[in-house]
C-alpha positions, 0 to 999 in steps of 0.5 A: 500499500502506498502512502500520500500526503493529504491535501498540503497538511502533513498528514499521510493516507493510505491511496485506498481508504475503507468506507463503513456505509454498508455497517449496520442494519436498515438504511441509510438514505434513499434506499441504500440498505446497511447490512453489515453486522458487528462480526462481519465488519470486524473482518473486514475492518481487520483484513483492510488493517493488514493490507495497510489501510489507514483510512476508515470513513463513516457519518453520523447518518449511515444506518442512525449512527449504527455505521460509527458505533460498529467501526468504532467497536472494530477499531477498538479491537484491532489495537491499532486505533492510534495508527488510523485515521478515522473519518466521519461527516455531519450535516444530514437529517438525523430526527424531526428535530429542525435543529438535529441537521445541517451545519449551525454552530449548535449542531456541529458541536452537537454532532462531534460530540455525538459522533464521538461517543459512538465511535468511542474514540478521544478524537476524530481525525478527519470531521467532514461537512456531509453537505451544503447547508443553504440556511446557514451562514458559510462563516458560522459553519467555519467557526464551528469547525474551527472550535472543534479543532480548537477544543481538540475533539478534532484534528482536520477538517474537510467537505463533501458534495460542494460545488466550486463556488463554494468551497472557494467561498469557504476557503477564502473566508478560512485564511482570512479569519485564521480558521482551521483550514480544509484539507479534503474534499470527499466527492464522487468521481468515476470512469462513468462520472467525470464531472469532477474534472470541469471545475473542482479537481483544477481547484483542489488542486491549486488549492492544496485540498485532497480528494477521497473518492466515493463511490469509484465504482460508481455503484458497482456499475463497473464490476460488469455485472449490469448489461444491457441484457441485464440492466438489474444485475441479477437484482444487485444494488443498482436495480433499487438504489439508482445512485450516483446516476449514470448514462446506462448507454455510454456507461455499458460501452466503458464497461466494454473498454473496462472488461477488455483492459481487465482480460489482457491483465487478467484481472477483475473490471473492478480492479481496472477501474479502481487502478484507473481513478488511482492514476489520475493527477488530483486523486488522494485516495479511493474509498472502496466498501464491501458487503463481504470480506471477499469482496473486499480483498478483491478490491484491495489487489486494485492498489497494486495494479499498474495500468500501462499508457495504452490501457489508460489512453483505451480507458480515457477514450472510452469515457471522455465526457464532451467539455462545457463552456468555457470549453478549457481544461486546467493542466 
């Protein structure tokens, strides 16, 4: 496993990170089912640690907090808490209480305390805004994030799913006010979802912000199980949970190219799709989740797969999106 700095910080993170969204029972959001219990979670976390992964990501809203609790217990059993980077998120709706959501000063501090308890840890390494809160002044949110860092509850802060202009506004205010800076962004990016390249990736690279890529396999679409003949993938996840959105017809052509490269390397389409992302400039780490240990172990092999220039060119040409105005790409 390779390790790289997280943005402009001194924190070193593994190129693959473990996503705990599948931990728990019930639904996390929008119909996504979390069904990994403690025993299986213990095995997967231990296997990830053995493989060199040092980043474990969750959120307060995943399975109504069960994900954090199960992850915290699995990490405790490894005896390696000091060596690991625990990341979680705040902002999602947690109850009918109008203040039990968002990025207000009150909720950020309350949410952080609650996550610390569920994770059974004295500190959170990376605390992230899960989404944009359009009702709270951005400076209030940044002041709250700075406060949890000053109190020692949190080591670093980041954000997820923000548009470039909002992130630029926040970074400017952090510098002006001397607030704890954003060191990372958790964002969607895949061979069938390359919008990130238009604005966000250039912004991140020019401002020293690292990236954690969620859903690098586009919800499993890039595993090759979804085909023109069986678009449900045999009743797999995307049959009910159609997120992230995918242009299926174009996506099938991309999968064909991925499978061709996979055959040449005698590996899986998933490993090829992950290896392509790891070769992209501006990508720090890929968040891989799993429902079974075997699935995790297979995806972990992507960390050692090196694609040739011809492989990368083939995949790039098959998946490249048309430029949008002003039709220019940053270096």
